[in-house]
C-alpha angles and dihedrals in degrees: 000000000000128000106223092184121226116339119233105183129033129164093339091311115121115213115199118194116208133170087254098050141284132313121204119200145157099210092135094050089049094051093046088050091058091047092049094051094041097247098143091133105051139151127226125228130187100231127044093221139024107256095230098041117127116185119210126198093226104039124113136352124323116257133201103293094199092055093045092049092050092053092043091049094052089049091052091058088055091063089081092074104014116070091162097078095032093115095053091045092057092044096057092046090064087071099053096115101052108010117187131203091263090058091049089051090052090049091051090051088056092050090052088051092050089047090060092047101038091123096058116114140180108257120214107187124199121233100024120136112258101241118159112229125178134187131193138183139166139193122221115232090342094159112078093200104054101009091234119145129235123222132184146177142198129197130191128188105209103316092336116109099212108172138001132168147155127207139177111250113244096232136039111258122225095213142014089250093058088051092052093048093051092050092046090053093052089048092049091052089051090048092051 
């Protein structure tokens, strides 16, 4: 056996060891993504998606599907260390088969957000009490195409973000209360 000491880089994920704990980031992947897509000149914005934006499957002109899929695939890989734009990542992935110009614009906005937050990292602090904390939320009829809702949850154990996800609900909900109950039920199952 051989002791290789602390690792610092694994599958595009940077691990930074500090006296207070560990930071996990994908800064290098983010920077290489901008270089790959020719975004050396970019602007930074504070939110990954316009709050009132509703994407439709049939709106707008078609765009280059290969280009769209490459950008979306690179963004999917960022989900491992970036829970903050998880919802927009999932939203754009619904349009992989027939992307439109509107979907590509949404993807570019997410890239601009990521460019301004490329230094963010998951922080795993040492010496924090291991208390399980969960959060859940849902939107009602958030998808303009099929009127289905999206719900999501996030859990942390102490300072450790351990799981986060968002998923479109399988059936159309009749009320916002029904959507919230479905989301809470899925979150409860995950907690158990």
